[in-house]
MDTraj code that builds the backbone (N, CA, C; nanometers):
import mdtraj as md
import numpy as np

residues = "MET LEU THR VAL ALA ASP PHE THR LEU SER PRO MET GLY VAL GLY PRO SER VAL SER SER TYR ILE ALA LEU VAL LYS GLN VAL LEU ASP THR GLN CYS PRO LEU LEU LYS VAL GLU TYR THR MET HIS SER ASN GLY THR ASN LEU THR GLY GLU TRP ASN ALA VAL LEU GLU VAL VAL LYS GLN CYS ARG ASP VAL VAL HIS VAL GLN GLY GLY VAL ALA ARG VAL GLY CYS SER VAL SER MET TRP THR SER".split()
xyz = np.array([
    [10.3062, 7.1290, 10.9614],
    [10.2936, 7.2696, 11.0363],
    [10.1523, 7.3618, 11.0678],
    [10.0874, 7.3303, 11.1447],
    [9.9422, 7.4258, 11.1388],
    [10.0308, 7.5480, 11.1790],
    [9.9277, 7.6179, 11.0392],
    [9.9519, 7.8096, 11.0475],
    [9.8263, 7.8381, 11.0155],
    [9.8397, 7.9382, 11.0901],
    [9.7239, 8.0443, 11.0823],
    [9.7939, 8.1861, 11.0115],
    [9.7250, 8.2134, 10.9064],
    [9.8029, 8.3721, 10.8867],
    [9.6692, 8.4573, 10.8545],
    [9.7272, 8.5852, 10.8503],
    [9.6364, 8.6900, 10.8317],
    [9.6868, 8.7490, 10.6994],
    [9.6215, 8.7933, 10.6353],
    [9.6740, 8.8546, 10.5132],
    [9.5990, 8.9789, 10.4182],
    [9.6260, 9.0395, 10.3628],
    [9.5892, 9.2026, 10.3218],
    [9.6294, 9.2272, 10.1548],
    [9.5970, 9.1940, 10.0895],
    [9.5978, 9.2721, 9.9393],
    [9.6417, 9.3877, 9.9256],
    [9.6766, 9.5044, 9.8795],
    [9.6638, 9.6397, 9.8481],
    [9.6899, 9.6609, 9.6828],
    [9.5910, 9.6754, 9.6209],
    [9.6110, 9.6930, 9.5162],
    [9.6647, 9.8451, 9.4417],
    [9.7615, 9.8718, 9.4271],
    [9.7896, 10.0279, 9.4257],
    [9.7655, 10.0979, 9.2540],
    [9.7103, 10.2380, 9.2682],
    [9.6932, 10.3063, 9.1419],
    [9.5798, 10.2748, 9.0460],
    [9.4438, 10.1976, 9.1517],
    [9.3431, 10.1585, 9.0689],
    [9.2190, 10.2145, 9.1428],
    [9.2395, 10.3107, 9.2269],
    [9.0997, 10.4292, 9.2425],
    [9.0259, 10.3787, 9.4180],
    [8.9216, 10.4434, 9.4237],
    [8.9083, 10.3947, 9.5474],
    [8.8372, 10.2641, 9.5524],
    [8.8040, 10.2193, 9.4730],
    [8.6828, 10.0954, 9.4497],
    [8.7465, 9.9591, 9.4622],
    [8.7877, 9.8804, 9.5031],
    [8.8759, 9.7787, 9.5136],
    [8.7601, 9.6737, 9.5100],
    [8.6257, 9.6350, 9.4969],
    [8.5211, 9.5279, 9.4628],
    [8.5688, 9.4471, 9.3737],
    [8.5822, 9.4386, 9.2608],
    [8.6130, 9.3601, 9.1755],
    [8.7752, 9.2810, 9.2099],
    [8.8437, 9.3291, 9.2798],
    [8.9851, 9.2537, 9.3421],
    [8.9102, 9.1958, 9.4399],
    [8.8492, 9.2110, 9.5254],
    [8.7920, 9.1110, 9.5955],
    [8.7070, 9.0245, 9.5431],
    [8.6452, 8.9942, 9.4627],
    [8.5880, 8.8961, 9.4288],
    [8.6942, 8.8091, 9.3319],
    [8.7850, 8.8705, 9.2834],
    [8.8241, 8.7929, 9.1926],
    [8.9417, 8.6827, 9.3045],
    [8.9719, 8.7353, 9.3926],
    [9.0259, 8.6575, 9.5455],
    [8.9591, 8.5616, 9.5864],
    [8.7993, 8.6242, 9.5655],
    [8.7176, 8.5445, 9.6149],
    [8.7026, 8.3797, 9.6026],
    [8.6920, 8.3942, 9.4178],
    [8.6947, 8.3137, 9.3391],
    [8.8221, 8.1897, 9.3718],
    [8.9314, 8.2540, 9.3927],
    [9.0579, 8.2030, 9.4174],
    [9.0064, 8.0851, 9.5563],
    [9.0167, 8.1983, 9.6776],
    [9.0060, 8.0999, 9.7997],
    [8.8787, 7.9879, 9.7802],
    [8.7385, 7.9857, 9.6893],
    [8.6172, 7.9263, 9.7020],
    [8.7022, 7.8097, 9.6360],
    [8.7981, 7.8321, 9.4932],
    [8.8531, 7.7335, 9.4165],
    [8.9759, 7.6102, 9.5151],
    [9.0725, 7.7291, 9.5193],
    [9.1717, 7.6713, 9.6126],
    [9.1991, 7.6154, 9.7179],
    [9.0959, 7.6645, 9.8184],
    [9.1244, 7.6166, 9.9763],
    [9.0966, 7.4652, 9.9723],
    [8.9578, 7.4573, 9.9402],
    [8.9283, 7.3127, 9.9498],
    [9.0373, 7.2334, 9.9314],
    [9.0995, 7.2411, 9.7963],
    [9.1929, 7.1587, 9.7194],
    [9.3185, 7.1383, 9.8100],
    [9.3771, 7.2746, 9.8701],
    [9.4542, 7.2504, 9.9511],
    [9.4671, 7.2355, 10.1199],
    [9.3255, 7.2434, 10.1517],
    [9.2565, 7.2004, 10.2781],
    [9.3210, 7.2840, 10.3600],
    [9.2550, 7.4163, 10.2922],
    [9.2549, 7.5410, 10.3879],
    [9.1573, 7.6035, 10.4191],
    [9.1308, 7.6669, 10.4893],
    [8.9974, 7.7085, 10.5798],
    [9.0230, 7.8733, 10.5762],
    [8.9392, 7.9473, 10.5271],
    [8.9100, 8.0530, 10.4936],
    [8.8483, 8.1827, 10.5601],
    [8.8428, 8.2268, 10.6275],
    [8.7363, 8.3685, 10.6501],
    [8.8053, 8.5000, 10.6063],
    [8.7076, 8.5472, 10.5262],
    [8.7611, 8.6807, 10.4773],
    [8.6792, 8.8247, 10.6045],
    [8.7438, 8.9546, 10.6322],
    [8.6808, 9.0210, 10.7157],
    [8.7253, 9.1368, 10.6820],
    [8.6944, 9.2622, 10.7097],
    [8.6413, 9.3869, 10.6840],
    [8.8158, 9.4316, 10.6345],
    [8.9053, 9.3955, 10.7039],
    [9.0769, 9.4420, 10.6621],
    [9.1824, 9.3184, 10.6180],
    [9.0873, 9.1670, 10.4878],
    [9.1585, 9.1202, 10.4979],
    [9.1215, 8.9638, 10.5135],
    [9.1830, 8.8540, 10.5199],
    [9.1478, 8.7200, 10.4887],
    [9.2189, 8.6257, 10.5915],
    [9.1933, 8.5456, 10.7199],
    [9.2427, 8.4461, 10.7799],
    [9.2624, 8.3681, 10.6988],
    [9.3439, 8.2465, 10.7104],
    [9.3516, 8.1391, 10.6574],
    [9.4135, 8.0357, 10.7380],
    [9.3660, 7.9521, 10.7570],
    [9.4658, 7.8304, 10.8316],
    [9.4359, 7.6511, 10.7179],
    [9.5625, 7.6480, 10.7857],
    [9.6342, 7.5265, 10.7131],
    [9.7815, 7.4487, 10.7102],
    [9.8106, 7.3818, 10.6298],
    [9.9589, 7.3687, 10.6550],
    [10.0398, 7.4806, 10.6051],
    [10.1594, 7.4989, 10.6242],
    [10.2407, 7.5831, 10.6032],
    [10.2426, 7.6256, 10.4621],
    [10.2939, 7.5271, 10.3611],
    [10.3307, 7.5757, 10.2405],
    [10.1858, 7.5898, 10.1385],
    [10.0526, 7.4890, 10.2088],
    [9.9744, 7.5645, 10.1349],
    [9.9011, 7.6821, 10.1902],
    [9.9202, 7.7450, 10.3094],
    [9.9200, 7.8444, 10.3232],
    [9.9259, 7.9846, 10.1953],
    [10.0517, 7.9551, 10.2269],
    [10.1807, 8.0645, 10.1174],
    [10.1236, 8.0378, 9.9460],
    [10.0509, 7.8935, 9.9505],
    [10.0445, 7.9152, 9.7839],
    [9.8996, 7.9336, 9.7784],
    [9.7975, 7.9470, 9.8794],
    [9.7014, 8.0710, 9.8596],
    [9.6976, 8.2039, 9.8582],
    [9.7882, 8.2290, 9.9431],
    [9.8881, 8.3618, 9.9502],
    [9.8845, 8.4165, 9.8050],
    [9.9611, 8.3357, 9.7400],
    [10.0504, 8.3515, 9.6162],
    [9.9860, 8.3526, 9.5071],
    [9.8506, 8.2523, 9.5280],
    [9.7375, 8.2651, 9.4078],
    [9.6654, 8.3810, 9.4076],
    [9.6189, 8.4266, 9.5384],
    [9.5445, 8.5289, 9.5318],
    [9.6192, 8.6538, 9.5051],
    [9.7460, 8.6440, 9.5171],
    [9.8262, 8.7418, 9.4585],
    [9.8178, 8.7662, 9.3629],
    [9.8463, 8.6752, 9.2362],
    [9.8286, 8.6544, 9.1292],
    [9.7357, 8.6890, 9.0576],
    [9.6683, 8.6663, 9.1114],
    [9.5415, 8.6901, 9.0100],
    [9.4959, 8.8469, 9.0145],
    [9.5254, 8.9306, 9.1256],
    [9.5154, 9.0582, 9.0934],
    [9.5823, 9.1084, 9.0171],
    [9.7279, 9.0606, 8.9820],
    [9.8377, 9.1124, 8.9079],
    [9.7644, 9.0764, 8.7247],
    [9.7438, 8.9381, 8.7543],
    [9.7090, 8.8611, 8.6020],
    [9.5469, 8.9073, 8.5689],
    [9.4855, 8.8809, 8.6127],
    [9.3213, 8.8632, 8.5957],
    [9.3373, 9.0458, 8.6049],
    [9.3350, 9.0574, 8.6879],
    [9.2884, 9.2352, 8.7597],
    [9.3465, 9.3135, 8.6962],
    [9.4702, 9.3024, 8.6221],
    [9.5519, 9.3897, 8.5566],
    [9.6415, 9.4901, 8.6387],
    [9.6271, 9.4577, 8.7613],
    [9.7022, 9.5438, 8.8394],
    [9.8587, 9.5423, 8.8257],
    [9.9575, 9.6522, 8.8053],
    [10.1064, 9.6478, 8.8122],
    [10.1874, 9.5946, 8.9413],
    [10.0867, 9.6986, 9.0487],
    [10.1715, 9.6733, 9.1877],
    [10.0719, 9.6457, 9.2690],
    [10.0976, 9.5339, 9.3636],
    [10.0249, 9.4683, 9.4170],
    [10.0890, 9.4899, 9.5863],
    [10.0302, 9.5654, 9.6866],
    [10.1147, 9.5134, 9.8047],
    [10.0552, 9.4163, 9.9108],
    [10.1178, 9.3431, 9.9646],
    [10.0821, 9.2092, 10.0665],
    [10.0998, 9.2487, 10.1728],
    [10.0489, 9.2291, 10.2675],
    [10.0707, 9.2102, 10.4071],
    [10.0595, 9.0852, 10.4847],
    [10.1229, 9.0049, 10.5688],
    [10.0783, 8.8918, 10.6162],
    [10.1404, 8.8850, 10.6959],
    [10.1045, 8.8120, 10.8173],
    [10.1346, 8.8035, 10.9416],
    [10.1039, 8.6502, 10.9923],
    [10.1371, 8.5851, 11.0389],
    [10.1712, 8.3995, 11.0829],
    [10.1664, 8.3886, 11.2008],
    [10.1159, 8.3016, 11.2306],
    [10.1245, 8.2185, 11.3559],
    [10.1468, 8.0619, 11.3564],
    [10.2121, 7.9980, 11.3655],
    [10.2358, 7.8529, 11.3731],
    [10.2636, 7.7628, 11.4928],
    [10.2002, 7.6220, 11.5008],
    [10.2171, 7.5686, 11.6075],
    [10.2157, 7.4198, 11.5613],
])
top = md.Topology()
chain = top.add_chain()
for i, resn in enumerate(residues, 1):
    res = top.add_residue(resn, chain, resSeq=i)
    for name in ("N", "CA", "C"):
        top.add_atom(name, md.element.get_by_symbol(name[0]), res)
traj = md.Trajectory(xyz[None], top)
């Protein structure tokens, strides 16, 4: 099922700059999206993903996980809006 998602990750308690977390997420997007056949576009308030349902959700999960694990953030808010056809 073709899925379009818009997601935003919000690291909590890390100060005003989030550029290092954006860089971590970009690395995941650059490596995993081609493997999972998901297209992505980053924008000023998040990222758009287009692909199959499970693949899109897997990309969101991996992006969230990298902020937790490699970024060392204990609390990460995640907002996802999805459309399917």
